[in-house]
GUBANU-40993 format. One record per residue: residue in three letters; x, y, z of N, C-alpha, C in turn. Coordinates in steps of 0.02 Angstrom, whole numbers, padded with zeros to 5 digits, always signed. Example, Ala and Ser with C-alpha at 12.3 -4.5 7.8 and 13.67 -1.06 7.14 Angstrom:
% GUBANU-40993
ALA+00660-00284+00390+00615-00225+00390+00660-00165+00390/SER+00642-00112+00354+00684-00053+00357+00645+00002+00394/
% end
This chain:
% GUBANU-40993
MET-01175-00758-01714-01238-00705-01741-01202-00683-01696/LYS-01212-00608-01695-01182-00515-01648-01266-00563-01624/SER-01246-00542-01549-01299-00486-01527-01302-00424-01535/ARG-01370-00435-01489-01379-00339-01506-01349-00292-01454/ASN-01330-00336-01393-01248-00304-01352-01187-00313-01415/ASP-01158-00349-01408-01103-00355-01447-01117-00277-01481/GLU-01158-00268-01549-01175-00229-01581-01161-00188-01578/ILE-01193-00139-01555-01211-00084-01510-01120-00046-01481/LEU-01080-00103-01457-01018-00126-01427-00970-00086-01497/ASP-00988-00141-01531-00972-00129-01608-00926-00060-01624/LEU-01029-00008-01617-01063+00039-01657-00986+00105-01629/ILE-00982+00081-01527-00961+00125-01480-00880+00157-01512/GLN-00865+00073-01510-00790+00044-01537-00790+00091-01590/LYS-00815+00097-01639-00803+00140-01730-00797+00206-01679/ASP-00847+00235-01638-00863+00297-01612-00802+00321-01579/HIS-00777+00242-01540-00733+00317-01508-00694+00252-01503/GLY-00653+00246-01537-00602+00218-01558-00551+00217-01481/ASP-00521+00278-01447-00481+00299-01410-00518+00261-01343/LEU-00557+00245-01321-00547+00226-01275-00510+00135-01206/GLY-00519+00198-01175-00495+00120-01129-00542+00132-01024/SER-00491+00055-01013-00502+00066-00949-00443+00051-00901/LEU-00469+00111-00849-00418+00151-00781-00473+00094-00733/CYS-00412+00038-00717-00430+00023-00622-00419+00122-00597/SER-00464+00123-00541-00453+00195-00494-00439+00166-00467/LEU-00391+00200-00389-00356+00164-00358-00352+00248-00300/TYR-00337+00240-00247-00364+00278-00184-00284+00296-00144/VAL-00295+00331-00147-00222+00370-00078-00235+00426-00080/GLY-00229+00391-00021-00255+00488+00048-00354+00496+00031/SER-00349+00542+00031-00414+00562-00008-00391+00598-00111/GLU-00335+00559-00131-00337+00569-00221-00361+00497-00237/ILE-00352+00517-00285-00389+00459-00355-00362+00451-00399/PHE-00305+00417-00402-00290+00407-00476-00311+00324-00536/GLY-00253+00312-00590-00295+00285-00618-00242+00246-00644/ILE-00236+00202-00648-00209+00147-00701-00219+00092-00741/ASP-00202+00079-00807-00220+00044-00873-00217-00004-00829/THR-00253-00054-00850-00315-00124-00831-00268-00157-00846/LYS-00234-00165-00915-00210-00233-00940-00130-00234-00918/LYS-00109-00155-00861-00055-00183-00847-00044-00229-00771/ILE-00111-00233-00712-00120-00237-00691-00117-00311-00702/ARG-00098-00392-00672-00100-00432-00657-00169-00447-00606/GLU-00153-00426-00554-00185-00474-00507-00188-00431-00479/VAL-00249-00425-00416-00265-00372-00358-00279-00450-00288/LEU-00224-00398-00247-00214-00459-00205-00275-00423-00131/GLY-00279-00382-00130-00301-00386-00077-00299-00345-00015/GLU-00319-00309-00002-00263-00327+00098-00202-00368+00130/ARG-00183-00311+00117-00072-00334+00146-00046-00287+00184/ARG+00011-00349+00230+00037-00295+00266+00096-00330+00260/PRO+00132-00279+00198+00225-00304+00165+00254-00295+00208/GLN+00332-00354+00226+00352-00381+00268+00407-00329+00244/ARG+00456-00292+00279+00509-00211+00263+00538-00266+00271/VAL+00566-00262+00221+00659-00248+00219+00719-00200+00236/PRO+00745-00230+00289+00819-00151+00308+00845-00149+00248/LEU+00849-00094+00262+00893-00043+00216+00863-00025+00131/ALA+00791-00014+00167+00757-00027+00078+00759+00069+00061/PRO+00736+00082-00010+00722+00148-00004+00676+00151+00010/ALA+00655+00210+00019+00596+00219+00075+00567+00226+00024/PHE+00557+00221-00047+00479+00206-00080+00461+00131-00073/VAL+00511+00101-00043+00463+00004-00060+00469+00027+00000/SER+00420-00033+00015+00371-00010+00103+00387-00072+00115/GLY+00415-00141+00049+00425-00248+00109+00445-00247+00043/VAL+00392-00317+00062+00401-00381+00002+00328-00406+00009/VAL+00296-00458-00061+00247-00484-00044+00261-00544-00065/PRO+00215-00614-00036+00254-00678-00085+00182-00689-00119/TYR+00185-00701-00180+00152-00711-00220+00167-00779-00276/ARG+00115-00802-00235+00146-00876-00277+00174-00897-00289/GLY+00218-00902-00258+00314-00947-00247+00322-00899-00227/GLU+00314-00840-00256+00382-00784-00282+00365-00737-00228/VAL+00413-00680-00221+00434-00608-00187+00440-00567-00202/LEU+00429-00533-00211+00395-00456-00245+00385-00397-00203/ALA+00436-00349-00237+00462-00291-00191+00395-00262-00197/ALA+00379-00191-00136+00318-00163-00157+00325-00083-00136/VAL+00320-00058-00187+00330+00004-00192+00276+00012-00160/ASN+00259+00119-00109+00206+00115-00084+00210+00185-00125/LEU+00163+00186-00168+00130+00266-00192+00115+00260-00149/ARG+00084+00294-00061+00092+00358-00060+00160+00377-00013/SER+00228+00341-00023+00280+00396+00005+00304+00420-00060/LEU+00301+00377-00138+00307+00391-00186+00285+00488-00179/LEU+00216+00494-00178+00206+00544-00185+00216+00606-00126/GLY+00252+00569-00078+00287+00637+00009+00227+00612+00030/MET+00196+00593+00041+00083+00560+00109+00176+00553+00151/GLU+00128+00576+00214+00137+00526+00264+00130+00436+00279/SER+00146+00416+00273+00111+00330+00317+00069+00329+00381/CYS+00048+00276+00337-00019+00292+00396-00027+00169+00417/ASN-00055+00175+00478-00044+00082+00526-00065+00049+00492/GLN-00146+00043+00444-00211+00036+00426-00140-00036+00356/SER-00192-00096+00347-00184-00131+00303-00188-00089+00235/HIS-00173-00105+00193-00165-00077+00116-00174-00124+00040/CYS-00201-00120+00018-00208-00147-00063-00154-00171-00102/VAL-00163-00222-00115-00050-00211-00169-00116-00256-00217/LEU-00062-00238-00242-00084-00254-00343-00028-00280-00382/VAL-00048-00320-00412+00011-00351-00435+00045-00306-00503/MET+00089-00314-00507+00101-00265-00570+00169-00303-00621/GLU+00160-00281-00689+00196-00339-00731+00241-00274-00794/ASP+00289-00277-00767+00316-00196-00862+00347-00273-00871/VAL+00288-00290-00926+00308-00296-00983+00416-00299-01026/VAL+00384-00248-01043+00461-00211-01049+00548-00207-00991/GLY+00548-00212-00960+00583-00234-00906+00583-00300-00889/ALA+00520-00342-00911+00527-00406-00853+00531-00425-00792/GLU+00473-00361-00779+00465-00351-00699+00443-00362-00669/ARG+00414-00408-00632+00353-00424-00568+00350-00375-00508/PHE+00303-00347-00488+00310-00308-00425+00221-00278-00366/GLY+00241-00266-00363+00182-00217-00311+00191-00177-00304/LEU+00129-00140-00314+00103-00100-00276+00063-00057-00246/VAL+00074-00018-00191+00018-00025-00137+00017+00027-00100/VAL-00092+00009-00126-00115+00070-00119-00160+00107-00060/ASP-00192+00141-00075-00252+00143+00005-00280+00100+00000/GLY-00296+00083-00059-00408+00086-00068-00404+00065-00148/VAL-00408+00012-00170-00442+00029-00262-00518+00006-00268/GLY-00530+00041-00313-00614+00057-00305-00642+00015-00399/GLY-00664+00035-00446-00704+00013-00497-00655+00018-00562/VAL-00686-00007-00587-00625+00040-00711-00668+00048-00719/VAL-00655+00118-00742-00665+00174-00792-00642+00174-00845/THR-00719+00170-00866-00703+00178-00939-00683+00258-00972/VAL-00627+00281-00991-00597+00350-01032-00581+00357-01095/SER-00603+00393-01091-00574+00406-01195-00507+00471-01162/GLY-00457+00426-01235-00370+00445-01261-00396+00514-01249/ARG-00428+00571-01261-00455+00612-01305-00501+00669-01240/MET-00486+00656-01173-00475+00670-01129-00447+00672-01046/LEU-00412+00661-01071-00338+00654-01020-00304+00741-01066/GLU-00320+00750-01022-00270+00836-01002-00186+00819-00996/PRO-00181+00865-00988-00106+00893-00998-00084+00886-00918/ASN-00005+00857-00897-00009+00874-00816+00034+00975-00826/PRO-00001+01001-00789+00031+01057-00765+00098+01043-00780/SER+00117+01145-00842+00208+01143-00788+00231+01166-00729/THR+00157+01177-00678+00149+01211-00599+00186+01144-00578/LEU+00208+01083-00603+00180+00983-00534+00253+01003-00575/GLU+00248+00949-00477+00345+00951-00457+00374+00887-00499/ALA+00427+00896-00504+00466+00840-00539+00477+00787-00531/ARG+00456+00766-00476+00453+00667-00447+00368+00645-00473/ALA+00294+00730-00486+00249+00708-00510+00242+00704-00565/LYS+00254+00774-00612+00288+00735-00685+00298+00677-00686/TRP+00355+00632-00663+00361+00607-00671+00331+00550-00696/LEU+00289+00531-00626+00240+00503-00609+00188+00477-00657/PHE+00161+00547-00664+00097+00542-00688+00124+00543-00775/GLU+00041+00541-00816+00040+00564-00914-00026+00584-00889/GLY-00060+00620-00871-00067+00671-00853-00157+00688-00823/ALA-00204+00692-00802-00273+00684-00790-00333+00686-00825/TYR-00387+00644-00810-00454+00644-00851-00494+00703-00775/LYS-00515+00726-00812-00576+00784-00773-00659+00736-00760/MET-00677+00716-00704-00719+00649-00710-00770+00718-00659/GLU-00826+00687-00630-00890+00711-00630-00867+00726-00566/GLU-00825+00728-00520-00840+00763-00451-00745+00782-00431/ARG-00728+00763-00455-00631+00785-00440-00594+00734-00523/LEU-00557+00770-00509-00500+00753-00565-00449+00658-00526/MET-00443+00630-00592-00456+00593-00562-00370+00555-00610/VAL-00277+00566-00600-00251+00572-00635-00222+00502-00649/ARG-00194+00519-00706-00141+00471-00730-00096+00442-00718/LEU-00093+00369-00692-00018+00320-00664+00019+00338-00738/ASN+00066+00341-00711+00117+00276-00780+00155+00247-00762/PRO+00125+00152-00771+00160+00104-00743+00204+00107-00734/GLN+00255+00075-00802+00334+00106-00840+00352+00132-00752/ARG+00352+00179-00783+00359+00231-00685+00377+00213-00624/LEU+00333+00198-00611+00344+00125-00553+00381+00109-00521/CYS+00406+00054-00585+00419+00007-00574+00502+00010-00528/PRO+00522-00033-00461+00564-00045-00429+00638-00029-00452/SER+00667-00053-00503+00712-00038-00530+00724+00016-00578/ARG+00673+00070-00600+00681+00126-00615+00662+00190-00573/LEU+00636+00163-00543+00631+00213-00477+00698+00214-00444/ALA+00746+00151-00432+00783+00197-00411+00856+00202-00456/GLU+00823+00220-00547+00899+00228-00573+00872+00303-00592/THR+00824+00356-00543+00799+00420-00565+00831+00435-00488/ALA+00838+00495-00510+00875+00524-00397+00800+00576-00399/LEU+00766+00548-00408+00724+00616-00401+00661+00559-00326/PHE+00709+00505-00325+00658+00482-00269+00712+00447-00200/ARG+00767+00480-00237+00849+00442-00179+00796+00499-00104/THR+00846+00486-00052+00848+00477+00030+00918+00515+00051/SER+00875+00571+00081+00956+00648+00095+00966+00572+00153/MET+01039+00571+00219+01045+00548+00254+00999+00547+00312/LYS+00970+00600+00326+00910+00612+00369+00844+00564+00394/GLY+00821+00567+00290+00798+00522+00288+00751+00535+00268/GLU+00777+00584+00253+00697+00636+00173+00699+00644+00139/THR+00652+00644+00058+00666+00637-00024+00722+00699-00018/ASP+00781+00686-00047+00794+00767-00076+00760+00747-00155/ALA+00755+00835-00142+00683+00877-00180+00711+00932-00218/SER+00803+00912-00237+00872+00972-00248+00840+00958-00332/LEU+00809+00936-00332+00807+00886-00429+00711+00921-00417/ASP+00689+00933-00414+00618+00966-00413+00642+01025-00468/ARG+00695+01074-00447+00726+01140-00475+00724+01101-00549/ARG+00724+01073-00589+00760+01064-00681+00686+01079-00713/
% end
């Protein structure tokens, strides 16, 4: 027998079948969202161990249940300056590429329920790297929440694209941003 709450949830699902849940992430003053189904676990505050000669977007490695995961730094991908505080690490799983990795962010908020119909497309003026990482944005009450494409955050996919290569000076090569 269904409870009254279950009946209400069923009605909401029928009316809003495109509802999804995003985990809110913070990098600097910006807020991002990523599909909760793509997050395996939130490890909390960690300091990844640096790896010599790793690409700039890899902040290091983190131990996870007997494994060592490459940790992708969202702050670095966005071209933001690094900060010396502890960061939250989310364990992400790319089912398509059978790859597990860490995503380093400044903070993790709560779970937000959103409607797929409310997702605004990326603006045409957005730089190439951001277009590649973002799926669009939701207009929230106080600001925008940018939806991240979790498959494109995978270290092997980031290494395959020229959008995140660094120059000999250690700067991000933005020459492809003009595409």
